C-alpha positions in Angstrom: 159.7 11.5 -89.7 156.6 12.0 -91.8 156.8 15.8 -91.4 160.3 15.8 -92.8 159.2 13.6 -95.7 156.4 15.9 -96.6 158.7 18.9 -96.4 161.2 17.2 -98.7 158.3 16.3 -101.1 157.2 20.0 -101.3 160.8 21.1 -101.9 161.3 18.4 -104.6 158.1 19.6 -106.3 159.4 23.2 -106.3 162.8 22.2 -107.7 161.3 19.9 -110.3 158.8 22.5 -111.4 161.3 25.2 -111.9 164.2 23.1 -113.3 162.5 20.6 -115.5 161.8 23.1 -118.2 163.7 26.3 -119.2 160.7 28.6 -119.1 157.3 29.0 -117.6 155.5 28.7 -120.9 156.6 25.1 -121.3 155.4 24.0 -117.8 153.5 26.9 -116.1 154.1 27.1 -112.4 152.0 29.3 -110.2 151.4 29.7 -106.5 151.2 31.9 -103.5 153.0 32.5 -100.2 151.1 34.0 -97.3 152.8 35.0 -94.0 150.7 35.8 -91.0 151.7 37.2 -87.6 148.9 37.7 -85.1 149.6 39.3 -81.7 147.3 39.8 -78.7 148.1 41.1 -75.2 147.8 38.4 -72.5 145.5 40.7 -70.5 142.9 41.2 -73.3 139.4 39.8 -73.5 139.7 38.1 -76.9 138.5 34.8 -75.4 135.8 36.1 -73.1 132.8 35.3 -75.2 133.9 31.7 -75.5 135.1 30.9 -72.1 132.6 33.0 -70.1 135.1 35.4 -68.5 133.3 38.3 -66.8 136.0 40.5 -65.4 139.4 41.6 -66.6 142.1 43.7 -65.2 143.0 46.7 -67.4 146.1 46.2 -69.5 149.2 47.8 -68.0 151.5 50.0 -70.2 154.0 47.1 -70.5 152.5 43.6 -70.7 153.2 40.2 -72.1 151.8 39.0 -75.5 150.6 35.9 -77.3 152.1 35.6 -80.8 150.9 33.4 -83.6 153.1 33.0 -86.7 152.2 30.9 -89.7 153.0 30.6 -93.4 150.8 29.1 -96.1 152.5 27.9 -99.3 150.5 26.8 -102.4 152.2 25.6 -105.5 150.5 24.5 -108.8 152.1 22.8 -111.7 150.0 22.7 -114.9 150.8 20.3 -117.7 148.5 19.4 -120.6 145.2 19.6 -118.8 146.7 18.2 -115.5 147.0 20.5 -112.5 148.9 19.4 -109.4 148.6 21.7 -106.3 150.4 21.3 -103.0 149.2 23.3 -100.0 151.3 23.5 -96.9 150.8 25.3 -93.6 153.8 26.0 -91.4 153.8 27.3 -87.8 156.1 27.3 -84.8 155.5 23.6 -84.5 156.7 22.9 -88.0 154.5 21.7 -90.9 151.0 21.6 -89.6 148.9 20.6 -92.6 149.6 19.2 -96.1 147.1 18.8 -98.9 147.7 17.5 -102.4 145.1 18.3 -105.1 145.2 16.8 -108.6 142.7 18.0 -111.3 142.5 16.3 -114.6 140.2 17.1 -117.5 139.5 14.6 -120.3 136.9 15.8 -122.7 133.6 16.2 -120.8 135.0 14.4 -117.7 136.7 16.3 -114.9 138.4 14.4 -112.0 139.5 16.1 -108.8 141.4 14.3 -106.1 142.4 15.7 -102.7 144.7 14.0 -100.3 144.9 15.5 -96.8 147.6 14.9 -94.1 147.3 16.5 -90.7 147.9 15.7 -87.0 144.2 15.7 -86.1 140.6 16.0 -87.4 137.3 17.5 -86.3 134.1 16.1 -87.7 131.5 18.9 -87.7 127.8 18.2 -88.4 125.2 20.7 -89.5 122.2 21.1 -87.3 119.1 23.2 -87.2 116.9 24.5 -84.4 113.7 22.5 -84.0 111.7 25.6 -83.2 112.6 28.5 -85.5 114.5 26.6 -88.2 116.9 29.5 -88.4 120.2 29.3 -90.2 122.1 26.0 -89.8 124.4 25.7 -86.8 127.3 23.4 -86.2 128.2 20.8 -83.5 131.1 18.5 -82.9 130.4 14.9 -84.0 133.9 13.4 -83.6 137.5 14.5 -83.0 140.7 12.7 -82.9 143.0 13.0 -81.1 142.2 15.5 -78.3 138.8 16.9 -77.3 137.4 20.4 -78.1 134.1 19.8 -76.1 134.2 21.9 -74.0 134.2 24.7 -75.0 132.2 23.5 -78.0 129.1 21.4 -77.9 128.7 17.7 -78.8 126.0 16.8 -81.3 123.0 17.2 -81.5 123.2 20.4 -79.5 123.5 23.3 -82.1 126.5 25.5 -81.2 126.2 29.1 -82.4 129.6 30.1 -81.2 131.3 27.4 -83.3 129.3 28.5 -86.3 130.3 32.1 -85.8 134.0 31.1 -85.5 133.9 29.1 -88.7 131.8 31.4 -90.9 132.5 35.0 -91.8 129.2 36.5 -90.8 130.6 39.5 -89.0 130.5 38.3 -85.4 134.2 37.9 -85.0 137.0 39.6 -86.9 139.0 36.9 -89.0 142.1 37.4 -86.8 140.1 36.8 -83.7 138.6 33.6 -85.3 142.1 32.6 -86.1 143.4 33.1 -82.6 140.6 31.4 -80.8 140.5 28.3 -83.0 144.3 28.0 -82.7 144.3 28.3 -78.9 141.6 25.7 -78.5 143.3 23.2 -80.9 146.7 23.7 -79.2 145.2 23.4 -75.7 143.5 20.2 -76.7 146.9 18.7 -78.0 145.6 18.5 -81.5 148.7 20.0 -83.1 151.5 17.9 -81.5 151.2 14.6 -83.2 152.7 13.5 -86.5 151.0 14.2 -89.8 149.2 11.1 -91.1 146.8 10.4 -93.9 143.3 11.5 -92.8 141.1 12.0 -95.8 140.8 11.5 -99.6 138.1 13.2 -101.6 137.5 12.2 -105.2 135.2 14.3 -107.4 134.0 13.2 -110.8 132.0 15.6 -113.0 130.6 14.5 -116.3 128.8 17.0 -118.5 126.7 15.6 -121.3 124.3 17.8 -123.3 123.8 20.1 -120.3 123.2 17.3 -117.8 125.9 17.2 -115.1 126.5 14.0 -113.1 128.7 14.5 -110.0 130.1 11.7 -107.9 132.0 12.6 -104.7 133.8 9.8 -102.9 134.8 10.4 -99.3 137.5 8.2 -97.7 138.2 9.2 -94.1 140.6 7.7 -91.5 138.9 8.1 -88.2 141.6 6.1 -86.4 145.2 7.1 -85.7 148.5 7.1 -87.5 149.4 3.7 -86.1 145.9 2.1 -86.0 143.9 3.5 -88.9 140.1 3.1 -89.2 138.7 3.9 -92.6 135.2 4.9 -93.4 133.7 5.5 -96.8 131.0 7.9 -98.0 129.5 8.8 -101.3 127.5 11.8 -102.5 125.7 11.5 -105.9 124.4 14.6 -107.6 122.5 15.1 -110.8 121.8 18.6 -112.2 120.2 19.8 -115.3 118.8 23.0 -116.8 115.7 23.4 -118.9 115.4 25.6 -122.0 113.6 28.3 -119.9 116.5 28.4 -117.4 115.1 26.3 -114.6 117.8 24.4 -112.8 117.0 21.1 -110.9 119.6 19.4 -108.7 119.3 16.3 -106.6 121.9 15.1 -104.0 121.9 11.7 -102.3 124.3 11.0 -99.4 125.5 7.4 -98.8 127.4 6.9 -95.6 127.7 10.7 -95.3 125.8 13.7 -94.0 125.9 17.4 -94.5 128.7 19.1 -92.6 132.4 19.7 -92.9 135.7 18.4 -91.6 138.4 20.5 -90.0 142.0 19.6 -89.7 144.7 20.8 -87.2 143.6 24.3 -86.0 140.7 24.5 -88.5 141.8 27.7 -90.3 140.0 28.2 -93.7 142.6 26.4 -95.8 142.3 23.4 -93.4 138.6 22.7 -94.0 136.8 20.4 -96.5 133.1 20.9 -97.3 130.6 18.9 -99.2 129.8 16.2 -96.7 131.3 14.2 -93.8 131.4 10.5 -93.4 129.5 8.3 -90.9 130.2 4.7 -90.0 127.1 3.2 -91.7 127.3 3.1 -95.5 123.6 3.5 -96.0 121.4 6.2 -97.5 121.5 9.1 -95.0 120.2 12.2 -96.6 118.6 13.5 -99.8 118.4 17.1 -101.0 116.4 18.6 -103.8 117.0 22.1 -105.3 114.9 23.9 -107.8 116.2 27.3 -108.9 115.0 30.1 -111.3 111.4 28.9 -111.6 109.8 32.1 -112.8 106.0 32.6 -112.6 104.3 35.9 -113.3 107.6 37.7 -113.0 108.5 36.2 -109.6 111.6 34.0 -109.4 111.2 31.0 -107.1 113.9 28.9 -105.5 113.1 25.7 -103.5 115.2 23.6 -101.2 114.0 20.3 -99.6 115.9 18.1 -97.2 115.1 14.5 -96.3 116.8 12.2 -93.8 116.5 8.4 -93.8 117.4 7.8 -90.1 115.7 8.7 -86.8 117.9 11.5 -85.5 118.0 13.1 -82.1 116.2 16.2 -83.4 114.1 15.0 -86.3 112.5 11.7 -87.3 113.1 10.1 -90.7 111.4 11.8 -93.6 111.2 15.4 -94.7 113.1 17.6 -92.2 113.3 21.0 -93.9 111.7 22.9 -96.7 112.7 26.4 -97.9 110.9 28.5 -100.4 112.4 31.8 -101.7 110.7 34.3 -103.9 112.4 37.2 -105.7 111.0 40.0 -107.8 111.8 43.5 -108.9 109.6 46.6 -109.2 111.2 48.5 -112.0 109.6 51.9 -111.7 110.8 52.2 -108.1 114.0 50.3 -108.6 112.9 48.1 -105.7 114.1 44.5 -105.2 112.2 42.1 -102.9 113.3 38.7 -101.6 111.3 36.6 -99.2 112.3 33.3 -97.7 109.9 31.0 -95.8 111.2 28.0 -93.9 109.0 25.1 -93.1 109.4 22.1 -90.8 109.0 18.4 -91.7 105.2 18.7 -91.6 105.2 21.8 -93.9 104.2 24.1 -91.1 105.8 27.6 -91.7 108.2 28.3 -88.9 110.3 31.2 -90.0 110.1 34.0 -92.6 112.9 36.3 -93.7 111.9 39.4 -95.8 114.5 41.6 -97.6 113.7 44.7 -99.5 116.2 47.0 -101.3 116.0 50.2 -103.1 118.7 52.1 -104.9 118.7 55.8 -105.8 121.9 57.1 -107.4 124.8 56.3 -105.0 122.4 55.6 -102.1 121.2 52.1 -101.4 118.8 51.2 -98.5 118.1 47.6 -97.6 115.6 46.5 -94.9 115.5 43.0 -93.3 112.5 41.7 -91.4 112.5 38.3 -89.5 109.4 36.6 -88.2 109.2 33.3 -86.3 106.4 31.1 -85.0 106.0 31.3 -81.2 104.7 28.4 -79.0 101.3 30.2 -79.0 101.0 29.6 -82.7 101.3 33.2 -83.7 104.2 34.9 -85.6 106.2 37.6 -84.0 108.9 39.9 -85.4 112.3 38.8 -84.1 114.4 41.8 -85.3 114.5 44.4 -88.1 117.7 45.5 -89.7 118.3 48.5 -91.9 121.4 48.8 -94.0 122.1 52.2 -95.7 125.0 52.5 -98.0 126.4 55.6 -99.7 128.8 54.7 -102.5 130.3 57.7 -104.4 133.5 57.0 -106.4 136.4 55.8 -104.3 134.5 55.8 -100.9 131.8 53.7 -99.3 129.9 54.6 -96.1 127.5 52.0 -94.7 125.2 52.1 -91.6 124.0 48.7 -90.4 121.3 49.3 -87.8 119.6 46.4 -85.9 116.5 47.2 -83.9 114.9 45.5 -80.9 111.5 44.5 -82.1 111.1 41.5 -79.9 110.2 41.9 -76.2 113.0 39.5 -75.3 115.6 42.1 -76.5 114.0 45.3 -75.2 115.5 45.2 -71.7 119.0 44.8 -73.1 118.7 47.5 -75.7 119.6 51.2 -75.6 116.7 53.2 -77.1 115.4 50.2 -79.0 118.7 49.6 -80.8 120.3 46.2 -80.5 123.5 47.0 -82.5 124.7 49.7 -84.8 127.7 49.1 -87.1 129.3 51.8 -89.2 131.5 50.8 -92.1 134.0 53.0 -93.9 135.9 51.9 -97.0 138.2 53.9 -99.3 140.8 53.2 -102.0 143.5 55.6 -103.1 146.0 54.3 -105.6 147.6 51.2 -104.1 146.2 51.8 -100.7 142.9 50.4 -99.4 141.3 51.2 -96.0 138.4 49.5 -94.3 137.0 50.3 -90.8 134.0 49.0 -88.8 132.7 50.7 -85.7 130.4 48.6 -83.4 128.0 50.2 -81.0 125.4 48.4 -78.8 123.1 51.4 -79.1 122.6 54.1 -81.7 125.8 56.0 -81.1 126.5 55.0 -77.5 127.8 51.8 -75.7 130.8 51.6 -78.0 132.0 48.0 -78.2 135.0 47.8 -80.6 136.4 49.0 -83.9 138.1 47.0 -86.7 140.8 48.5 -88.9 142.0 46.8 -92.0 144.7 48.3 -94.2 146.1 46.9 -97.4 148.9 48.2 -99.6 150.1 46.8 -102.9 153.9 46.8 -102.7 154.3 45.4 -106.2 152.4 43.4 -108.8 151.2 40.3 -107.0 152.6 41.4 -103.6 150.2 42.8 -100.9 150.9 43.9 -97.3 147.9 43.9 -94.9 147.6 45.2 -91.4 144.6 44.6 -89.1 143.6 45.9 -85.7 140.8 45.0 -83.3 140.3 47.6 -80.5 137.7 47.5 -77.8 136.6 50.2 -75.5 139.5 49.6 -73.1 142.4 48.1 -74.9 143.9 46.6 -78.1 142.5 43.1 -78.5 144.7 41.9 -81.3 146.5 43.1 -84.4 148.1 41.3 -87.3 150.5 41.6 -90.2 150.1 39.7 -93.5 152.3 39.5 -96.5 150.9 37.8 -99.6 152.9 37.0 -102.7 151.2 35.6 -105.8 153.5 34.3 -108.5 
């Protein structure tokens, strides 16, 4: 019943938006419609990295397929400083997700309200490794209804696979991310229930003389449609900039922690960031950011994180400190960025060095990673070299990752962990992108990604993507996007 009510509400909004006024200038209406069709053969190995499959039969000439169809509809009505946006996701199961966003601006005050309705929710917390303090990883803190653990890990275990499926860091093609998340959510019965109110997010931003005060209220229903259980969180942020350009920002989390919330099948439009609620409305975390602090031509950026509870991985107090330095050597056109990560005792654990030089259409970027071993000495973890040639209309990029750590050497071919080659070209209304992945210099071919986009008309794009491994077609998709 609620699905039908939401569908009627969306339809009423469309009719009212177009019929209330005779032209778009009186009450501007904008929006977008995106139709996605993703297909994969049922003999492919799309899910093997996640579920641990080790052997597959080759695809026959004629085989069955899995098909995923969805449509995303976004409509925005703008009236005198008030924007009302409805975002709906439709699949074979009907309406899967509905969000209503209201943005109002009154002088220096901006208020944003998000209301989210879905059949299920994933609470995802952000974790870091206690040893190397590498990039943050995710873990499942709560889900309702259903259970996605396994295949994912419960907190506090940091789950790299979950992170790679949610973030576009090049491990999985977006259509593979889309397929895997949908299959897991559907298999866990997280898409079959009625839509119910799950979350409300209210953001207030007040800008006074360059000082920005932000208040984010989080209201989450961690119960069910029939027996709701509401929890409240609050994130306070204060940000200011000095005359010299130094920016200082402080964030305090009450009844909330860093992380995100996913709804339904957790596709990008079905995620909210900026904090997740916990059951105790007490001070949980504090974050301090200092940016653009320039000393002797070196720009420094600092990030410090504190927690006020004894967690499973870190005790209360300072848990993470990051110091980034950037500078440029003008005569050589060389850019250098170095990031050091410290633990709660300010012992350096991890260092990430990036250098880049540009000569004409050629750009070479080198990445070096160092981490602190149990012996107390630093060792190089990997070195990556990205070479990009960018003449007009065409871009060719080589991304070469070397095996510099003894752990990787037995698994590498000639000292190369992975070699990716990117090709990108644009001719008129046609855009072509390709990525070739090798687990060696030019041997041990893994897969290739093809992405084609064609502009059919102003505001109308047609996209086609293919993921092909060494043995078969893993998946392909068609996407039609209409912006109006």
